[in-house]
C-alpha positions, -999 to +999 in steps of 0.1 A: -292-688+126-286-711+156-249-709+150-250-671+149-270-670+181-246-693+199-217-673+187-233-640+199-240-656+233-204-669+236-191-634+226-213-618+252-201-642+279-164-637+270-168-599+270-183-600+305-160-627+318-126-612+308-114-579+322-079-563+319-067-539+346-037-517+346-008-519+371-023-492+393-058-506+392-075-532+413-109-549+410-129-555+441-151-585+433-186-591+447-201-625+440-239-625+445-234-596+469-206-611+490-171-597+489-146-621+473-116-598+474-094-575+453-078-589+421-054-575+395-035-562+378-036-580+344-063-603+331-092-612+355-118-639+348-153-632+361-185-652+362-210-633+341-240-620+359-228-635+391-196-614+397-197-576+399-163-558+399-157-524+413-126-506+399-103-489+424-072-468+416-041-470+438-025-439+425-019-408+446-049-385+446-044-347+448-075-331+464-078-294+465-098-283+496-119-253+487-114-220+507-128-223+543-139-194+565-119-198+598-119-177+630-086-181+647-081-184+685-073-146+686-106-138+669-093-130+634-114-141+605-094-156+576-101-176+545-078-206+541-075-233+514-053-264+514-043-294+493-045-331+505-024-359+491-039-394+497-041-428+482-060-461+486-039-488+503-067-513+510-092-515+481-115-538+500-120-514+529-122-484+506-153-499+490-170-517+519-163-493+549-174-461+533-199-453+506-177-428+486-142-425+499-134-395+477-163-375+490-158-387+526-121-377+526-130-343+510-156-335+537-133-347+565-105-325+551-127-294+553-140-300+588-105-308+601-090-277+585-116-255+602-112-273+635-073-272+637-069-237+624-096-224+648-074-235+677-043-217+663-034-180+665-028-159+634+009-156+640+012-194+643-008-199+611+016-175+592+049-185+608+045-222+619+030-236+587+050-268+588+037-276+623+001-271+613+005-292+581+019-320+602-010-318+627-036-318+599-019-348+582-018-368+615-055-362+623-067-370+587-046-401+585-060-414+618-096-409+607-092-423+572-071-454+582-103-475+589-114-467+553-081-481+538-070-446+529-034-433+536-031-395+538+005-388+528+007-350+531-014-319+538-003-284+527-020-251+536-017-232+504-031-197+509-042-176+539-064-147+528-064-119+554-089-090+557-077-057+544-077-040+578-055-068+591-031-064+562-028-027+569-023-034+606+005-059+599+021-035+575+022-008+602+036-034+626+063-044+602+072-007+596+074+000+634+096-031+638+120-018+611+122+016+627+129+000+661+157-020+646+172+011+630+171+030+662+187+001+681+215-002+655+220+036+656+222+035+694+247+006+693+269+026+669+269+056+692+277+034+721+307+018+703+319+053+692+317+066+728+337+036+740+364+042+714+365+079+724+369+069+760+398+046+751+414+074+731+410+098+761+427+074+784+456+070+760+460+107+757+459+111+794+487+086+799+507+099+769+503+136+764+527+136+734+500+117+715+481+150+712+511+167+696+515+138+671+478+140+662+482+178+657+511+174+634+493+147+614+463+170+610+486+198+597+500+174+571+466+163+559+453+199+555+485+210+537+481+181+513+444+186+505+442+224+504+464+247+484+453+279+502+472+293+532+458+281+565+470+294+599+470+272+630+479+282+665+510+263+677+504+246+711+526+257+739+535+221+747+550+218+712+571+250+717+585+238+751+608+214+733+624+242+713+626+266+743+643+240+764+669+234+736+676+271+732+682+276+770+707+247+769 
């Protein structure tokens, strides 16, 4: 019996004294309440009852920020959600500087999202998404750095607009398309008028061009239509034959 008891005690001591941590894990060791430091990965030897380890993961954490009700600077109420990518770079500070770094980062992400988007207009929120993401990442990283947290990226995922705002934006887009169509049509008419003006100048300088164009039209009509078509002959065209007959 004494041997069995000793064996059980030794087994208990070894089970509490030897810990194995993976490559992405660290153990923040507290010895009688005092911080010793982070250890790992691999095998870690602890003093039973005296040492208390706290496991910390160094992998990238993807946190989905729940939808937040935001009123933009131009007084438009929208619902926005985002995703935050962060990781622990200093396990000691992540455990000692904040009670729960996951919860603290989550709450900070929500308040920062509402604060930054509340200072932006709706057009900037929809068009300049990269600028807003960069601003969010900078602010979050600045506030989480004392906790040993590194915010790598922030992405605004979805902006939910009110129905009346969607209808107004649809009308605005339709009006913009009509405006572009009218501008293109006006440019086409302007270019056509410029070409007609150039043609009129050429005809004014070279009257024989009218006769050549007339003959070309006769040829095209004769090729396309089999019926008989009568065209009046211009007097300018007959002058050539009249002058030859007089000579």
